[in-house]
N, C-alpha and C positions, 0 to 999 in steps of 0.2 A: 374345506377342509378339505383335505389329502392325509388317509392315517395310511399309513404305512404298520407293522408288524410290530416293529420299538411302541410307537405309537397306540400301538390298542393295547398291548400286552402290561406297558408300565405301569400304567390306571390301575388292571388286577390285579399284577404281584403287591401293586398297595396295600390296597381291599383289602386279599386274604393274611400279609402282614400282622395290617393292624389288626385284626378284632384273631391270629393267631398272639401275638401281645397281650390281647385286652382280655381273652378267654387267660387264660394263667393268672391272672385273678382271681379266679371265679373257682376251675379247679387246680391240678397238680399241675406241673408242666407235660410229668412226664406221659401223664393221658393224651395235652393236648399236643407237647410233637411227637409222639408213637400214633397216634387213635385219631384223631380230630382235623390238623393238620392235612394225613393224606387221604384222607378224603374231602377235605373242602378244595384240594388240591386240584385232584381226579375230577370234579363236581366244577369248579372252574374254566377248564381243560374240553368237559361237552358242551358241555354251555358257549363257552365263546368259539367253539367248531359248528355247534349246530347253529351257531345266531350270526353269526361269518357264513355261513351259503346261506341262511336269510336272506340277508342280506342282498349277498347278490343275487338269488332271488327273484324279489321286488325292485333289481338295479335291469334286469333284463328284460327286452324290450318285447 
């Protein structure tokens, strides 16, 4: 299966969205959307980048 950018990012966006909505039942929504969500997005971007580079490294001869 070939993964392009949209197929790779779509599940990541879904997971972050579900986690943010689920956290609003535990914390106040303003705290989640102003503090937690930006850090989740930043971490997911960094983890996606390192995962992509690791995959490129693993597939190179």
